[in-house]
C-alpha positions in Angstrom: 70.4 107.2 195.5 72.9 106.3 198.2 71.3 103.0 199.2 74.3 102.6 202.0 73.6 105.9 203.5 69.9 105.6 204.1 69.6 101.7 205.1 72.3 102.7 207.7 70.3 105.9 209.1 66.6 104.3 208.7 64.7 103.7 211.9 61.3 102.4 210.8 60.1 98.7 209.4 57.9 101.0 207.0 61.3 102.9 205.7 62.9 99.3 205.5 60.4 98.0 203.4 60.3 101.1 201.1 63.9 100.8 200.6 63.9 97.2 200.1 61.4 97.9 197.2 63.4 100.4 195.6 66.3 98.2 195.6 64.4 95.4 193.8 63.0 98.0 191.4 66.7 99.4 190.7 68.1 96.1 190.0 70.5 96.6 192.8 69.1 94.0 195.3 71.9 91.4 194.1 74.7 93.8 195.2 76.3 91.8 198.5 77.0 94.8 200.4 73.8 96.6 200.1 71.9 93.2 200.9 74.0 92.8 203.9 72.8 96.3 204.8 69.2 95.3 204.7 70.0 92.1 206.3 71.1 94.0 209.1 68.6 96.8 209.2 65.8 94.1 209.4 67.6 92.4 212.2 67.8 96.0 214.2 64.3 96.7 213.9 63.1 92.7 214.9 61.7 91.6 211.8 63.8 88.3 211.6 61.8 86.6 208.9 62.7 89.4 206.5 66.2 89.5 207.3 66.6 85.7 206.9 64.1 86.3 203.4 67.1 89.0 202.4 70.2 86.2 203.0 68.4 83.5 201.2 67.6 85.9 198.0 71.3 86.7 198.0 72.8 85.0 194.7 76.4 85.0 196.4 77.1 85.0 199.9 80.7 86.3 201.1 81.5 85.9 204.8 80.4 89.3 205.6 76.7 88.2 204.6 77.1 85.1 206.8 78.5 86.8 210.0 75.7 89.1 209.5 72.9 86.3 209.6 74.6 84.9 212.7 75.5 88.0 214.8 72.9 90.7 213.4 70.0 88.1 213.4 70.1 84.9 215.2 72.0 85.8 218.1 70.7 89.1 218.6 67.4 87.7 218.7 68.5 84.7 221.1 68.2 81.7 218.1 71.5 80.3 219.4 70.4 77.3 217.8 69.8 78.7 214.2 73.2 80.6 214.8 75.1 77.1 215.2 73.0 75.5 212.2 74.2 78.8 210.0 77.9 78.2 211.2 77.7 74.6 210.0 76.2 75.4 206.7 78.9 78.2 206.3 81.5 75.4 206.7 79.9 73.2 204.0 80.3 76.0 201.5 83.3 75.5 199.2 86.1 78.5 198.6 84.6 80.2 202.1 86.0 80.0 205.2 85.1 81.5 208.7 87.1 84.6 209.8 88.1 85.7 213.2 84.4 87.6 213.3 82.7 84.1 212.8 83.9 82.1 215.7 83.2 84.5 218.7 79.5 83.9 217.7 79.6 80.3 216.9 81.2 79.7 220.3 78.6 81.9 221.8 75.9 79.8 219.9 77.6 76.5 220.9 75.1 74.0 222.9 77.5 71.1 223.7 81.0 70.7 224.9 81.9 68.7 222.0 81.0 71.3 219.6 83.7 73.8 221.8 86.3 71.2 221.4 86.0 71.0 217.5 85.7 74.7 216.9 88.8 75.1 219.0 90.7 72.7 216.7 89.3 74.6 213.5 90.7 77.7 215.2 94.0 76.5 215.6 94.1 74.8 211.9 93.0 78.6 210.3 95.4 79.9 212.5 93.2 82.2 214.7 94.7 81.2 218.0 96.4 84.2 218.4 93.6 86.5 217.6 92.4 88.3 221.0 88.8 88.4 220.0 88.7 84.5 219.4 90.9 83.8 222.1 88.6 86.0 224.7 85.3 83.9 223.2 87.0 80.6 223.7 88.1 81.5 227.5 84.4 82.5 227.8 83.1 79.6 226.5 85.1 77.3 228.3 84.2 79.0 231.8 80.4 78.8 230.7 80.9 74.9 230.8 82.8 75.0 233.9 86.3 74.1 232.3 88.1 76.8 233.8 91.5 74.8 233.2 91.3 74.9 229.5 90.1 78.2 229.7 93.5 79.3 231.7 95.4 77.3 229.3 94.1 79.0 226.2 94.9 82.5 228.4 98.5 81.4 228.9 99.2 80.4 225.6 97.9 84.0 224.1 101.1 86.0 223.0 99.0 89.2 223.5 96.7 89.7 225.8 93.7 92.8 225.6 91.6 94.0 228.4 88.9 91.9 226.8 91.1 88.5 227.3 92.2 89.6 231.1 88.0 90.2 232.0 87.2 87.0 230.3 89.6 85.2 232.5 88.8 87.1 235.7 85.1 86.7 234.9 85.0 83.1 234.1 86.9 82.4 237.4 84.5 84.2 239.3 81.5 82.4 238.0 83.0 79.1 238.7 83.8 79.8 242.3 87.5 80.4 242.1 87.7 83.6 243.6 91.3 83.3 245.0 92.5 82.3 241.4 90.5 85.6 240.2 92.1 87.8 242.6 95.5 86.3 241.4 94.8 86.8 238.0 93.7 90.6 238.8 96.5 91.2 240.7 98.9 90.1 237.7 96.8 92.1 235.5 97.8 95.4 237.4 101.1 94.2 237.8 101.6 94.1 233.8 99.9 97.6 233.7 97.2 95.8 231.4 94.3 98.5 230.8 91.7 98.0 233.9 88.4 99.2 232.9 84.7 99.4 234.4 84.3 95.7 233.5 87.3 94.6 235.2 86.5 96.3 238.2 82.9 95.0 238.2 84.0 91.3 237.6 86.6 91.3 240.5 84.7 93.2 243.2 82.2 90.7 244.0 84.5 88.3 244.9 85.8 90.1 248.1 82.7 89.1 250.0 82.9 85.1 249.5 86.8 85.8 250.1 85.8 88.2 253.6 88.7 90.3 252.2 87.7 93.7 253.1 91.4 94.7 252.4 91.3 93.7 248.9 87.9 95.2 248.4 89.4 98.5 249.8 92.4 98.2 247.3 90.3 97.6 244.4 88.2 101.0 245.6 91.2 103.0 245.8 92.4 101.9 242.5 89.1 103.2 240.9 89.4 106.3 242.6 92.9 106.9 241.2 91.6 106.0 237.7 88.6 107.9 237.8 86.3 104.7 237.6 84.4 105.4 240.9 82.1 107.4 239.2 80.8 104.7 236.8 77.4 103.5 238.0 78.5 99.7 237.5 81.4 100.2 239.3 79.6 102.4 242.2 77.2 99.4 242.5 79.7 96.9 242.8 81.1 98.9 245.4 78.1 99.1 247.5 77.1 95.5 247.0 80.6 94.4 248.3 80.6 96.7 251.2 77.2 95.5 252.4 77.8 91.8 252.1 80.9 92.3 254.3 78.8 94.5 256.9 80.4 97.9 256.1 77.2 99.8 255.5 78.5 103.0 256.8 81.4 102.8 253.5 78.4 101.6 251.1 76.4 104.7 252.1 79.4 106.9 251.7 79.9 105.6 248.1 76.0 105.9 247.6 75.7 109.5 248.5 79.0 110.3 246.2 77.3 108.9 243.0 76.0 111.4 240.6 73.9 108.9 238.7 71.8 106.2 240.3 70.0 103.6 238.8 67.3 100.8 240.5 70.2 98.5 241.2 72.1 101.3 243.4 68.6 101.6 244.9 67.8 97.9 245.4 71.6 97.1 246.6 71.1 100.0 249.6 67.4 98.7 250.3 68.3 95.2 250.8 71.7 96.0 252.9 69.4 97.4 255.5 66.7 94.6 255.3 69.3 92.0 255.8 70.9 93.6 258.9 67.1 93.7 260.4 66.8 97.4 260.2 63.4 97.8 258.4 63.2 101.7 259.6 66.1 102.7 257.0 65.0 99.9 254.4 61.5 101.6 254.5 63.5 105.3 254.5 65.1 104.3 251.3 62.4 102.9 249.6 60.4 106.1 249.9 63.4 107.9 248.5 63.6 106.1 245.6 60.2 106.7 244.9 60.5 110.2 245.3 63.1 110.1 242.3 60.6 108.6 240.2 61.9 104.9 239.7 59.7 102.3 240.0 60.1 98.8 242.1 61.0 96.1 240.2 60.6 92.4 241.9 64.0 92.7 243.8 63.0 95.9 245.2 59.5 94.2 246.4 61.4 90.9 247.8 63.1 93.3 250.2 60.1 95.2 251.1 58.4 92.6 252.0 60.6 91.5 254.6 61.3 94.8 255.8 57.7 95.3 256.6 57.1 91.5 258.1 59.8 92.7 260.5 58.2 95.6 262.0 54.8 93.5 261.9 52.9 95.9 260.0 50.1 94.6 258.9 48.5 97.3 256.6 51.7 97.5 254.8 52.2 93.7 254.1 48.7 93.7 252.7 49.9 96.9 250.1 53.2 95.3 249.2 50.8 92.0 248.3 48.2 94.0 246.5 51.0 95.9 244.4 52.8 92.3 243.5 48.9 91.1 242.7 48.3 93.9 240.3 51.2 92.8 238.3 50.3 89.1 238.4 54.0 88.6 240.0 52.5 86.4 242.7 51.8 83.8 240.0 54.3 84.4 237.5 57.6 85.2 239.7 58.6 82.4 242.0 61.1 84.8 243.6 58.4 87.1 244.7 55.9 84.7 245.5 58.4 82.9 248.0 58.9 86.4 249.7 55.3 87.0 250.2 54.8 83.3 251.6 57.5 84.4 254.2 56.1 88.0 254.7 52.7 86.8 256.1 54.4 83.6 258.1 56.4 86.2 259.8 53.4 88.1 260.8 51.8 85.2 261.8 49.3 85.0 258.9 49.8 81.6 257.9 46.5 80.8 256.3 47.5 84.0 253.6 50.8 82.3 253.4 49.1 79.0 252.3 46.7 81.0 250.1 49.6 82.6 248.0 51.4 79.3 248.1 48.1 77.4 246.5 47.8 80.3 244.1 51.2 79.7 242.3 51.6 78.4 239.2 55.1 77.3 239.3 56.7 76.3 242.6 60.5 75.6 243.8 61.7 73.9 246.4 62.2 77.6 248.4 58.4 78.0 247.9 58.0 74.9 250.0 60.6 75.6 252.4 59.2 78.9 252.9 55.7 77.5 253.9 57.2 75.0 255.9 58.8 77.7 257.8 56.0 79.6 258.3 54.2 76.5 259.8 57.0 75.7 262.1 57.6 79.3 263.3 53.9 79.7 264.4 54.0 76.6 266.2 52.1 74.6 263.5 54.3 71.9 263.7 51.9 68.9 262.5 51.2 70.7 259.6 54.6 71.4 258.9 55.5 67.9 259.1 52.3 67.1 256.7 53.4 69.6 254.2 56.9 68.1 254.1 55.5 64.8 253.3 53.7 66.2 250.7 56.8 67.7 249.2 58.4 64.2 249.2 55.8 63.0 246.9 56.5 65.6 244.4 58.7 64.4 241.5 62.0 66.4 240.8 62.0 67.8 244.4 64.7 67.2 246.6 65.2 68.6 249.8 68.1 71.0 250.3 69.5 72.8 253.3 66.9 75.2 254.1 63.8 72.2 253.6 65.6 70.2 256.3 66.7 73.1 258.7 63.0 74.1 258.3 61.4 70.6 259.1 63.7 69.3 262.1 62.4 72.1 264.7 58.9 70.9 263.8 59.9 67.2 264.4 61.5 68.7 267.8 58.7 70.6 268.9 56.3 67.5 268.9 59.1 65.2 269.9 58.6 63.2 266.5 61.7 61.2 266.7 60.7 58.6 264.1 60.0 61.5 261.8 63.1 63.2 262.7 65.1 60.2 262.2 63.7 59.7 259.0 64.7 63.2 258.0 68.2 62.2 259.1 68.2 59.7 256.6 67.0 61.7 253.9 69.9 64.0 255.2 72.3 61.3 254.5 70.9 60.4 251.3 71.4 63.9 249.6 74.5 64.2 251.5 73.9 67.0 253.9 73.9 65.2 256.9 77.5 66.8 257.7 76.5 70.2 256.7 77.0 72.4 259.5 73.3 73.9 259.6 71.6 70.6 259.4 73.8 69.1 261.7 73.2 71.6 264.1 69.3 70.9 263.6 69.7 67.2 263.9 71.5 67.7 267.1 69.0 70.0 268.7 66.3 67.5 267.5 67.7 64.4 269.0 68.2 66.4 272.4 64.7 67.6 272.3 63.5 64.3 271.6 65.3 62.8 274.6 68.2 61.3 272.9 71.0 63.0 274.2 73.6 60.6 273.6 72.7 60.5 269.8 72.8 64.3 269.9 76.4 64.1 271.5 77.8 61.4 268.9 76.1 63.6 266.0 78.0 66.5 267.5 81.2 64.5 267.3 80.9 63.6 263.7 80.1 67.4 262.1 82.4 70.3 261.9 82.3 72.2 264.9 84.6 75.1 263.7 81.8 77.5 264.1 79.3 78.2 267.3 76.1 76.8 266.0 76.9 73.3 267.0 78.5 74.1 270.3 75.3 76.1 271.3 73.0 73.3 270.3 74.7 70.5 272.5 75.1 73.2 275.3 71.5 74.0 275.0 70.6 70.3 274.8 72.3 69.4 278.2 70.8 71.8 279.6 67.2 71.2 279.5 68.3 67.7 280.4 69.3 69.4 283.6 73.0 68.4 282.9 74.3 71.8 283.7 77.6 70.9 284.8 78.0 68.9 281.6 77.0 72.4 279.6 79.6 74.5 281.3 82.3 71.9 280.8 81.4 71.7 277.1 81.7 75.6 277.2 85.4 75.2 278.2 86.0 72.8 275.9 84.3 75.3 273.1 86.9 78.1 274.7 90.1 75.6 274.7 89.2 75.4 271.0 89.1 78.9 269.9 85.7 78.9 269.2 84.4 82.3 269.7 81.0 82.2 271.7 78.6 84.4 270.5 74.9 85.6 272.5 73.1 82.9 271.7 75.8 80.7 273.4 75.6 82.6 276.7 71.8 82.2 276.3 72.5 78.1 276.3 74.9 78.7 279.0 72.7 80.7 281.5 69.7 78.5 280.7 71.7 75.4 281.8 72.7 77.2 284.8 68.8 78.0 285.4 67.6 74.6 285.0 70.5 73.2 287.2 70.0 75.7 290.0 74.1 76.8 289.6 73.6 80.7 290.5 77.0 81.5 291.2 78.4 80.0 287.9 75.5 81.7 286.2 76.1 84.9 287.8 79.8 84.7 286.9 79.1 83.9 283.2 77.0 86.7 283.0 79.6 89.0 283.9 82.1 87.0 282.0 79.9 87.9 278.7 81.0 91.4 278.5 84.4 91.5 280.7 86.0 89.0 278.3 84.0 88.6 275.1 82.6 92.4 275.0 79.1 91.1 274.5 76.6 93.3 275.7 73.7 91.2 277.2 70.4 91.5 275.6 67.2 91.0 276.7 67.2 87.4 276.8 70.3 87.0 279.0 68.6 89.4 281.4 65.3 86.9 281.2 67.6 83.8 281.8 69.4 85.5 285.0 66.1 86.8 286.2 64.8 83.0 285.8 67.8 81.7 287.9 67.5 84.2 290.7 64.0 84.0 290.9 63.9 80.1 291.3 66.9 80.3 293.4 64.5 82.2 295.7 66.1 85.5 295.4 63.1 87.3 294.2 64.0 91.0 295.6 67.5 90.6 293.7 65.5 89.5 290.6 63.4 92.5 290.6 66.4 95.0 291.6 68.3 93.5 288.3 65.2 94.2 286.1 65.1 97.8 287.5 68.3 98.6 286.7 68.5 96.9 283.0 70.0 99.3 280.7 67.5 97.9 278.2 63.6 98.3 278.1 62.3 94.9 279.8 59.9 92.8 277.9 57.3 90.2 278.5 59.9 87.5 278.7 61.9 89.2 281.5 58.6 90.1 283.6 57.3 86.3 282.9 60.3 84.7 284.3 59.7 86.7 288.0 56.3 86.1 287.6 57.0 82.2 287.4 59.3 82.5 290.3 56.7 84.4 292.3 54.3 81.3 291.5 57.2 78.8 292.8 57.7 80.7 295.9 54.1 81.8 296.7 55.0 85.7 296.7 51.5 87.0 295.8 52.5 90.9 296.5 55.5 90.6 294.0 53.3 88.5 291.7 50.4 91.0 291.4 53.3 94.1 290.4 54.8 91.9 288.1 51.6 91.1 286.2 50.8 94.8 286.1 53.5 95.2 283.6 53.4 92.1 281.8 49.3 92.7 281.2 50.4 96.3 279.7 53.2 94.9 277.4 51.6 91.4 276.2 47.8 91.5 277.1 47.2 88.9 275.0 49.4 86.3 276.5 46.8 84.1 278.3 50.0 82.5 279.9 50.4 85.2 282.2 46.8 85.0 283.2 47.1 81.7 284.2 50.0 82.2 286.3 48.6 85.0 288.2 45.6 83.1 288.6 47.7 80.0 290.0 49.4 82.5 292.6 46.2 83.5 293.9 44.6 80.0 293.6 48.3 78.7 295.8 47.7 81.4 298.3 43.9 80.3 298.5 42.5 84.1 297.3 39.8 82.9 295.4 38.4 86.2 294.8 41.7 87.1 293.2 41.3 84.2 290.5 38.1 84.7 289.8 38.9 88.4 288.7 42.1 87.3 286.9 39.7 84.6 284.9 37.0 87.4 284.3 39.3 89.9 282.9 41.0 87.0 280.6 37.5 86.3 279.5 36.6 90.0 279.0 39.6 90.0 276.3 38.3 86.9 274.7 42.0 84.8 275.9 41.1 80.8 276.8 43.6 78.6 278.5 45.4 76.2 276.1 44.0 73.0 277.4 46.8 71.0 279.1 47.5 67.2 277.3 50.4 64.8 277.5 51.1 62.1 275.2 52.9 58.5 274.7 54.0 56.6 271.9 53.3 52.9 272.2 53.9 50.4 269.2 54.5 53.1 266.9 51.1 54.8 267.6 50.7 58.1 269.6 48.2 58.4 272.1 47.0 61.5 273.1 45.3 62.4 276.6 43.7 65.7 277.9 43.4 66.4 281.8 40.3 64.9 283.2 39.3 63.1 279.9 37.5 59.9 280.0 37.3 59.2 276.4 40.2 56.6 276.2 38.8 53.0 275.3 41.1 51.5 278.1 40.4 54.5 280.6 38.9 52.1 283.3 42.1 50.4 283.0 44.0 53.0 283.4 42.2 54.9 286.3 42.6 51.5 288.4 46.4 51.1 288.1 46.5 55.2 289.3 44.2 54.1 292.4 46.4 51.2 292.9 49.6 53.5 292.7 48.1 56.0 294.6 47.3 53.8 297.6 51.2 52.4 297.5 52.6 55.9 297.3 51.0 56.9 300.2 52.3 54.1 302.0 55.9 55.4 301.0 54.8 58.8 302.3 53.5 60.8 299.5 51.0 63.6 300.3 48.9 64.9 297.9 49.7 68.6 297.3 46.3 70.3 296.7 47.7 73.8 296.3 48.1 72.6 292.6 44.4 72.2 291.9 42.9 75.6 290.8 39.2 75.1 291.7 37.9 76.0 295.0 36.2 72.2 295.7 36.5 70.0 298.8 39.9 67.8 299.4 38.8 64.6 298.3 37.7 66.1 294.9 41.2 68.0 294.6 42.8 64.4 295.0 40.4 63.0 292.2 41.4 65.9 289.9 45.1 65.7 290.7 45.0 61.9 289.9 43.3 62.5 286.3 46.0 65.2 285.4 47.3 64.3 281.9 50.8 63.3 282.7 49.5 60.5 284.8 47.2 59.2 282.7 49.6 59.1 279.9 52.0 57.3 282.8 49.4 54.8 283.7 48.6 53.7 279.7 52.4 53.2 279.7 52.5 51.2 282.4 49.6 48.8 281.3 50.9 48.8 277.9 54.4 48.1 277.9 56.6 45.3 279.1 57.6 45.6 283.0 60.7 47.9 284.1 60.9 49.4 280.2 61.3 52.9 280.4 58.1 55.4 279.4 59.0 58.7 277.4 55.9 61.4 278.1 55.7 64.6 276.3 53.3 67.6 277.7 52.7 70.6 275.9 52.6 72.5 279.5 54.9 72.7 282.4 54.4 69.5 284.4 52.4 70.2 287.5 54.0 70.0 290.9 52.3 67.2 292.4 52.9 65.0 289.4 56.2 65.8 289.5 56.4 64.4 293.3 54.1 61.8 292.3 56.4 60.5 289.4 59.4 60.1 291.5 57.3 57.8 293.9 56.0 55.9 290.9 59.5 55.1 289.4 60.3 53.5 293.1 57.0 51.5 292.9 57.2 50.2 289.1 61.5 50.2 288.9 60.7 52.1 285.7 62.8 55.2 284.2 60.1 58.0 283.1 61.4 60.5 281.0 59.2 63.5 280.5 59.7 66.5 278.4 57.4 69.4 279.5 57.1 73.1 277.8 60.9 73.8 279.2 62.9 71.2 280.1 63.4 67.2 280.6 62.7 65.3 283.7 64.5 62.1 284.0 63.2 60.2 287.0 64.8 57.1 288.3 64.8 55.4 291.7 62.6 58.2 293.3 64.6 61.0 292.2 64.6 63.7 289.0 67.6 64.8 287.0 66.2 68.4 287.6 66.9 68.0 291.5 63.7 70.1 292.0 65.3 73.4 290.1 62.3 73.6 287.6 
């Protein structure tokens, strides 16, 4: 029997055992070549114990047998420690030494840098340093341990290099973040006319995106076309990935359309490309085409799909994606997809579902915590976000990363939780992220929104300012504090330093103009967007300019601007006009504006409150009752107004009209005393801000019990004389309270800083920083 031929052609474990038995019966089991063939057969069929048994039964083992045991058995099945042990046993065998096939396997199985260096010495000693296979393995091994300099030294000392060596060097540089060096070696490879194959191109194409080098990517694409490599699936996939990461989606689509064969990686790349630019329609289109080709989605597909259905806020599709994940158990076993589902539910405001998915996960990484913290933050649950962050801090082995800090700081900003924000700042310093541009931008925003504008400015001057993010944050910070001219000055500095403003920059600038009542500069910057920077105004920019015009009393101009918008006005645009109608008492235009708002966003109770307030200010109580009845019919309820003040490290919360605070009597008496002094100075209560049809004396009592006044009174009786008071309010400050606070600062000689839902008011010496443009 020709055992050698039969052992090579055998395809079943049963057949292998029969041949093994025949070898034993025929007495040929001691034959080294046949026993090695049998060892390789068992290894190929997955029976590692039988392969080891065949190896151990050999009376005399040659180097081919040892290599087979390491290559075909241990390394193939991932038992790298056993493979390295086998190599050490080989070294102990007298009269037998490793050959050029031994070292590549042994290097792959090495677990420490010390082992690699010892092997490198042995390779040099035995004269295998010039062997291209051994050298390529050394290059790969040094690259795996991050010693790129050692890898390059081996590469440079080679007298002859084949494509495997070039590929190993290019790949090693790419893996260690040496993209520029990888391009240099690739260029040298082409110059020396070395053989460039699909592996080379698949290695070099991914570095074009980090380098933002579309010219290099295009040149590689042309090279692939010239040499007939663009039809290879791996090369085409790398091209698609490169083009999508650089933002050239049409080029990615052209490569996709020219492919004869597409695998799951191809489809995933196209699906991810459109998901990441916020085009859920195209994402879902490619997903459906993929299904039509009979391909089943994997984890990466589902991650992109979850984000796409969240972008269109399709509750039913989100549940379908989650159901698919649940049926395969991926939400518990795969952290990657579990994190995507948490993020998906957070984006459609189903935070309770995000929490359930988080709780079900057996393993959680820092991204899992980040995703849930972000879900809480983005849905206005700032307290829950902070509590979760504190839970995360108690978990051993979990350190906050950039995403963690960038998620929790907006929650601190929302609550005005300065102490917590400062603690997060300290954590950022501890982990070395305080100078990170994204974290630094969030810290600037936090300090500004917590009333510490000087600290925000100091931080702004310490972090890198080569991108628009920090500039946008500091301009917006000055805007909400009413320092419009300073915001415009910062914008000029930004231009002078060559930083290109983006659409967010102009939202910050226009908002700052609105807060400060800078009508002419605001209109000029609105025109500057397109004329100088080719930035087409978005809906948010129109909302800012409508707000600016409306607050300045130009209601008709604001309305005409909305009518002539090239974009469909959203609730933000109409809401800005309705708020202006409330300020200036234009009932007719307010009524017209509300019809559009109730159609666009019928579930937002704030618009019903604005219209009701407009009617109340004009004394149209019938209209007030009709609007309130409509809100009740739609099961909408007004958010109760509250104000808070921190005294001695403890947060004190006050609701309008509430008398539950233990020191209420003292607070009310203080307010009565202040009211008498205010009237002596000329204060007249503005009863138009009382939204109930009651007698005048009752209206005065209601005004006195507004939440911001209760907080101010508590601060006065609880702190030292003339110390500043910091008040936080969840809604807009009442107009009468705004006027009253100016009088209180004159009487008490205190500075009172109020952050309402929209901006800061710095009251001092009888005036406010907003100059009544609020």
